[in-house]
C-alpha positions, 0 to 999 in steps of 0.5 A, a space after each residue: 860570584 865573589 864580593 866586589 873589591 872594597 872601594 879605596 878613597 881614590 876610587 870614584 863611587 858607583 852612581 846611586 843613592 848612599 844612605 848616610 848615618 850621621 852623629 845624634 850629638 857627639 860628633 866623634 861618632 861619625 863613622 870612618 866609612 860615613 866620612 869616606 862616602 861623604 868625601 867622595 859623593 857628587 852631592 849631599 841631600 839633606 833635611 837642613 843645609 845649615 845643619 849638614 853644612 856645619 857637619 861637613 865643614 867640621 869634617 873639612 868636606 865641601 860638597 853641593 847641598 840639595 834640601 830633601 825631605 819626604 814632603 819635597 815635591 815630586 819633581 824635585 824628587 824626580 830630578 834627584 832620581 835623575 841625577 843618580 843615574 850618573 852621580 852618586 848622591 848621599 842622603 843624611 837626616 839632621 842626626 841619626 840614620 835616614 828613614 828612622 823617623 826621618 826622611 827617606 822612605 819615598 826616594 828609597 822606594 822610587 830608587 828601587 822601582 827604578 833600578 837605581 842601586 841603594 847602599 846604606 852606611 850604618 851608624 848612630 841611631 837614637 832608638 838603639 842607644 836608648 834601648 841599650 842604655 834603658 836596661 829594659 828587656 832587649 830580645 824583642 822591641 818595637 820601634 813606633 816613632 813618635 806618639 800623635 800630638 792629640 790626646 785621643 789619637 795618643 791614647 788610641 795608639 798606646 791602647 793598640 800597643 798595649 798587649 804587645 809582648 815587646 819593649 816599645 820604643 817611642 820619640 817624643 819632644 820634651 814639651 810633650 813628655 808630661 802628657 805622654 807620661 799621663 797617657 801611659 799611666 792610664 793606658 799602660 799602668 804598672 809598666 816600667 818606663 825609661 826616659 833617655 835624653 840628650 844621647 851622647 851628649 854632655 848631659 845625657 840621662 837615662 832615668 828609669 821608673 814608673 810613670 807617676 814618679 817620672 811625672 813627678 820628677 819632670 814636672 819639677 825638673 823640666 827636660 830639654 833635648 829630644 827624648 827616647 821614651 821606652 815602655 817595658 813589656 807587660 807582665 806575664 799573666 800566669 794562667 789560672 786553674 781552669 785555663 791550666 785544665 783546658 790546656 792539659 785536656 788539650 795536651 793529653 789528646 796527643 801526649 802522656 801525662 808526664 809530657 802534658 804536665 811538662 808542656 803546660 808547666 812550660 807555657 804557664 810557669 805553674 808547677 809541674 808536679 802539681 800539673 802532672 797530679 792533675 793531668 792524671 786525674 784528667 786523663 781519658 779513662 
Protein backbone atom coordinates (compact mmCIF):
# COMPACT_ATOMS: atom_id res chain seq x y z
CA UNK A 1 0.00 0.00 0.00
CA UNK A 2 1.40 3.41 -0.92
CA UNK A 3 1.55 6.29 1.52
CA UNK A 4 -1.38 8.74 1.33
CA UNK A 5 -0.77 11.84 -0.73
CA UNK A 6 0.22 14.85 1.38
CA UNK A 7 -2.65 17.19 2.10
CA UNK A 8 -2.50 20.73 0.78
CA UNK A 9 -3.90 23.85 2.35
CA UNK A 10 -7.14 23.69 0.34
CA UNK A 11 -8.01 20.19 1.59
CA UNK A 12 -9.96 19.41 4.73
CA UNK A 13 -8.12 17.69 7.55
CA UNK A 14 -9.11 14.14 8.41
CA UNK A 15 -11.10 14.12 11.69
CA UNK A 16 -9.01 13.23 14.74
CA UNK A 17 -6.46 14.67 17.14
CA UNK A 18 -3.43 16.67 15.97
CA UNK A 19 -0.64 17.23 18.51
CA UNK A 20 1.01 20.50 17.51
CA UNK A 21 4.32 21.69 18.96
CA UNK A 22 4.51 25.46 19.45
CA UNK A 23 7.45 27.84 20.09
CA UNK A 24 9.12 27.82 23.51
CA UNK A 25 10.14 31.45 23.13
CA UNK A 26 11.03 32.64 19.65
CA UNK A 27 7.87 32.74 17.54
CA UNK A 28 9.98 32.19 14.44
CA UNK A 29 10.36 28.54 15.51
CA UNK A 30 6.78 27.65 14.55
CA UNK A 31 6.94 25.12 11.71
CA UNK A 32 5.26 25.50 8.33
CA UNK A 33 3.34 22.29 8.98
CA UNK A 34 2.16 23.51 12.39
CA UNK A 35 0.79 26.71 10.82
CA UNK A 36 -0.95 24.64 8.14
CA UNK A 37 -2.62 22.36 10.69
CA UNK A 38 -3.69 25.25 12.91
CA UNK A 39 -5.11 27.03 9.86
CA UNK A 40 -7.18 24.06 8.71
CA UNK A 41 -8.31 22.45 11.97
CA UNK A 42 -11.84 22.92 13.30
CA UNK A 43 -10.74 24.01 16.75
CA UNK A 44 -7.82 24.15 19.17
CA UNK A 45 -7.67 22.57 22.63
CA UNK A 46 -5.15 24.41 24.80
CA UNK A 47 -3.85 24.94 28.34
CA UNK A 48 -4.53 28.67 28.43
CA UNK A 49 -6.77 30.30 25.85
CA UNK A 50 -5.04 33.66 26.40
CA UNK A 51 -1.59 32.28 25.57
CA UNK A 52 -2.79 30.34 22.52
CA UNK A 53 -4.97 33.25 21.43
CA UNK A 54 -1.89 35.48 21.24
CA UNK A 55 -0.04 32.90 19.14
CA UNK A 56 -2.94 32.47 16.71
CA UNK A 57 -3.35 36.24 16.40
CA UNK A 58 0.35 36.52 15.56
CA UNK A 59 -0.16 33.88 12.86
CA UNK A 60 -3.30 35.55 11.53
CA UNK A 61 -5.47 32.56 12.44
CA UNK A 62 -8.89 32.62 14.08
CA UNK A 63 -10.23 29.36 15.57
CA UNK A 64 -12.53 28.27 18.39
CA UNK A 65 -10.42 27.68 21.52
CA UNK A 66 -11.30 25.07 24.15
CA UNK A 67 -9.44 24.98 27.44
CA UNK A 68 -8.02 21.53 28.18
CA UNK A 69 -5.46 19.98 30.51
CA UNK A 70 -5.05 16.56 32.10
CA UNK A 71 -7.00 17.74 35.15
CA UNK A 72 -10.06 18.60 33.08
CA UNK A 73 -13.22 16.79 34.12
CA UNK A 74 -14.00 13.49 32.43
CA UNK A 75 -17.14 14.92 30.81
CA UNK A 76 -15.11 17.73 29.20
CA UNK A 77 -12.68 15.18 27.78
CA UNK A 78 -15.59 13.04 26.60
CA UNK A 79 -17.11 15.99 24.73
CA UNK A 80 -13.75 16.68 23.11
CA UNK A 81 -13.39 13.04 22.09
CA UNK A 82 -16.89 13.01 20.61
CA UNK A 83 -16.09 16.09 18.53
CA UNK A 84 -13.02 14.37 17.04
CA UNK A 85 -15.19 11.75 15.36
CA UNK A 86 -16.28 14.37 12.85
CA UNK A 87 -13.85 17.25 13.34
CA UNK A 88 -10.09 17.85 13.33
CA UNK A 89 -8.93 19.11 16.74
CA UNK A 90 -5.45 20.47 17.38
CA UNK A 91 -3.96 20.13 20.87
CA UNK A 92 -1.30 22.62 21.92
CA UNK A 93 0.41 23.40 25.21
CA UNK A 94 1.42 26.89 26.27
CA UNK A 95 4.89 26.25 24.82
CA UNK A 96 6.73 23.29 23.33
CA UNK A 97 5.57 19.78 22.56
CA UNK A 98 2.34 18.45 24.11
CA UNK A 99 2.87 15.64 26.65
CA UNK A 100 6.54 16.50 27.33
CA UNK A 101 5.72 17.59 30.89
CA UNK A 102 2.61 19.17 29.37
CA UNK A 103 -1.01 18.00 29.03
CA UNK A 104 -2.15 15.37 26.56
CA UNK A 105 -1.45 11.89 27.94
CA UNK A 106 -5.00 11.05 28.99
CA UNK A 107 -6.51 12.48 25.83
CA UNK A 108 -4.15 10.55 23.52
CA UNK A 109 -4.68 7.37 25.52
CA UNK A 110 -8.46 7.70 25.21
CA UNK A 111 -8.16 8.41 21.47
CA UNK A 112 -6.13 5.23 21.02
CA UNK A 113 -8.64 3.18 22.97
CA UNK A 114 -11.56 4.57 20.96
CA UNK A 115 -9.92 4.28 17.54
CA UNK A 116 -9.67 8.03 16.96
CA UNK A 117 -6.71 8.92 14.69
CA UNK A 118 -3.79 10.74 16.36
CA UNK A 119 -1.14 12.69 14.42
CA UNK A 120 1.94 14.36 15.92
CA UNK A 121 3.37 17.50 14.35
CA UNK A 122 6.91 17.76 15.76
CA UNK A 123 8.64 20.98 16.66
CA UNK A 124 10.24 22.86 19.57
CA UNK A 125 11.01 21.03 22.81
CA UNK A 126 12.90 22.69 25.68
CA UNK A 127 14.46 19.41 26.85
CA UNK A 128 16.07 18.79 23.44
CA UNK A 129 17.21 22.41 23.06
CA UNK A 130 18.82 22.29 26.51
CA UNK A 131 20.58 19.01 25.73
CA UNK A 132 22.02 20.25 22.47
CA UNK A 133 23.25 23.51 24.04
CA UNK A 134 24.80 21.89 27.12
CA UNK A 135 27.60 19.95 25.46
CA UNK A 136 27.01 17.12 27.93
CA UNK A 137 27.05 13.54 26.59
CA UNK A 138 24.01 13.04 24.38
CA UNK A 139 24.36 9.43 23.26
CA UNK A 140 22.14 8.37 26.17
CA UNK A 141 19.81 10.66 28.09
CA UNK A 142 16.82 10.43 30.39
CA UNK A 143 14.10 13.06 30.60
CA UNK A 144 12.55 13.03 34.07
CA UNK A 145 10.30 16.12 34.06
CA UNK A 146 10.07 18.34 37.12
CA UNK A 147 11.79 17.48 40.40
CA UNK A 148 9.40 17.22 43.37
CA UNK A 149 8.88 20.42 45.35
CA UNK A 150 9.41 18.82 48.78
CA UNK A 151 13.02 18.38 49.94
CA UNK A 152 12.67 14.74 50.99
CA UNK A 153 10.95 13.68 47.77
CA UNK A 154 13.44 15.66 45.68
CA UNK A 155 16.40 13.89 47.30
CA UNK A 156 14.74 10.49 46.96
CA UNK A 157 14.21 11.04 43.25
CA UNK A 158 17.82 12.13 42.75
CA UNK A 159 19.08 9.13 44.71
CA UNK A 160 16.98 6.85 42.51
CA UNK A 161 18.54 8.33 39.37
CA UNK A 162 22.13 8.65 40.63
CA UNK A 163 23.38 5.37 39.16
CA UNK A 164 21.79 5.84 35.71
CA UNK A 165 24.54 5.96 33.11
CA UNK A 166 23.05 8.79 31.07
CA UNK A 167 22.68 12.56 31.02
CA UNK A 168 19.64 13.47 33.11
CA UNK A 169 17.30 16.19 31.83
CA UNK A 170 14.98 17.94 34.30
CA UNK A 171 12.70 20.94 34.27
CA UNK A 172 12.87 23.41 37.13
CA UNK A 173 11.49 26.80 38.11
CA UNK A 174 13.75 29.75 38.89
CA UNK A 175 12.67 30.08 42.57
CA UNK A 176 13.55 26.41 43.24
CA UNK A 177 16.84 26.24 41.33
CA UNK A 178 19.15 26.80 44.34
CA UNK A 179 17.38 24.10 46.39
CA UNK A 180 17.70 21.65 43.52
CA UNK A 181 21.39 22.44 43.03
CA UNK A 182 21.98 21.91 46.76
CA UNK A 183 20.21 18.54 46.61
CA UNK A 184 22.33 17.52 43.60
CA UNK A 185 25.47 18.52 45.54
CA UNK A 186 24.43 16.14 48.34
CA UNK A 187 23.09 13.26 46.25
CA UNK A 188 25.28 13.41 43.14
CA UNK A 189 28.59 15.08 44.10
CA UNK A 190 31.19 15.78 41.42
CA UNK A 191 28.66 15.57 38.57
CA UNK A 192 28.88 18.19 35.84
CA UNK A 193 25.73 20.27 35.49
CA UNK A 194 24.27 22.65 32.93
CA UNK A 195 21.60 25.26 33.63
CA UNK A 196 19.80 26.32 30.44
CA UNK A 197 17.28 29.13 30.68
CA UNK A 198 15.33 31.62 28.55
CA UNK A 199 15.83 29.22 25.67
CA UNK A 200 15.42 30.70 22.15
CA UNK A 201 14.76 34.12 23.74
CA UNK A 202 16.85 37.30 23.75
CA UNK A 203 18.61 36.51 27.03
CA UNK A 204 19.21 32.80 26.39
CA UNK A 205 21.82 31.34 28.74
CA UNK A 206 23.44 27.94 29.18
CA UNK A 207 25.86 27.90 32.11
CA UNK A 208 27.86 24.76 32.80
CA UNK A 209 29.87 23.76 35.86
CA UNK A 210 29.57 21.97 39.17
CA UNK A 211 26.84 22.48 41.75
CA UNK A 212 28.86 24.55 44.24
CA UNK A 213 29.98 27.06 41.63
CA UNK A 214 26.53 27.28 40.05
CA UNK A 215 24.92 27.83 43.46
CA UNK A 216 27.31 30.70 44.16
CA UNK A 217 26.60 32.28 40.78
CA UNK A 218 22.81 32.03 40.96
CA UNK A 219 22.77 33.15 44.58
CA UNK A 220 24.44 36.36 43.43
CA UNK A 221 22.46 36.50 40.16
CA UNK A 222 18.93 35.23 40.84
CA UNK A 223 17.66 33.54 37.67
CA UNK A 224 14.46 34.27 35.81
CA UNK A 225 12.41 32.23 33.40
CA UNK A 226 11.86 28.53 32.96
CA UNK A 227 14.89 26.30 33.35
CA UNK A 228 16.19 23.07 31.86
CA UNK A 229 18.55 21.47 34.39
CA UNK A 230 20.94 18.86 33.02
CA UNK A 231 23.15 16.49 35.02
CA UNK A 232 26.03 14.70 33.35
CA UNK A 233 26.40 10.92 33.69
CA UNK A 234 28.46 9.39 36.51
CA UNK A 235 32.14 8.80 35.84
CA UNK A 236 33.00 5.28 34.73
CA UNK A 237 34.28 3.20 37.62
CA UNK A 238 37.43 1.30 36.79
CA UNK A 239 37.54 -2.26 38.05
CA UNK A 240 40.07 -3.03 40.77
CA UNK A 241 42.47 -6.00 40.61
CA UNK A 242 40.08 -8.36 42.41
CA UNK A 243 37.26 -7.45 40.04
CA UNK A 244 39.55 -7.96 37.05
CA UNK A 245 40.62 -11.39 38.33
CA UNK A 246 37.00 -12.46 38.72
CA UNK A 247 36.18 -11.27 35.21
CA UNK A 248 39.22 -13.01 33.76
CA UNK A 249 38.41 -16.31 35.46
CA UNK A 250 34.86 -16.15 34.10
CA UNK A 251 36.10 -15.28 30.60
CA UNK A 252 38.77 -18.02 30.63
CA UNK A 253 36.05 -20.63 30.98
CA UNK A 254 35.16 -20.09 27.32
CA UNK A 255 38.02 -18.04 25.84
CA UNK A 256 41.74 -18.23 25.20
CA UNK A 257 43.91 -15.98 27.44
CA UNK A 258 44.41 -13.40 24.67
CA UNK A 259 40.66 -13.24 24.00
CA UNK A 260 39.85 -13.03 27.71
CA UNK A 261 42.37 -10.20 28.17
CA UNK A 262 40.85 -8.28 25.26
CA UNK A 263 37.32 -8.81 26.58
CA UNK A 264 38.15 -7.58 30.09
CA UNK A 265 40.24 -4.67 28.78
CA UNK A 266 37.30 -3.44 26.72
CA UNK A 267 34.93 -3.75 29.68
CA UNK A 268 37.17 -2.08 32.28
CA UNK A 269 39.63 0.17 30.47
CA UNK A 270 42.56 -1.66 32.11
CA UNK A 271 45.81 -2.36 30.26
CA UNK A 272 45.46 -5.32 27.90
CA UNK A 273 49.07 -6.50 28.21
CA UNK A 274 48.87 -6.58 31.99
CA UNK A 275 45.55 -8.43 31.78
CA UNK A 276 47.06 -10.98 29.37
CA UNK A 277 49.93 -11.67 31.77
CA UNK A 278 47.44 -12.12 34.59
CA UNK A 279 45.25 -14.36 32.42
CA UNK A 280 48.25 -16.63 31.78
CA UNK A 281 48.68 -16.97 35.55
CA UNK A 282 44.99 -17.68 36.10
CA UNK A 283 44.29 -20.06 33.21
CA UNK A 284 43.36 -23.59 34.24
CA UNK A 285 46.34 -25.97 34.62
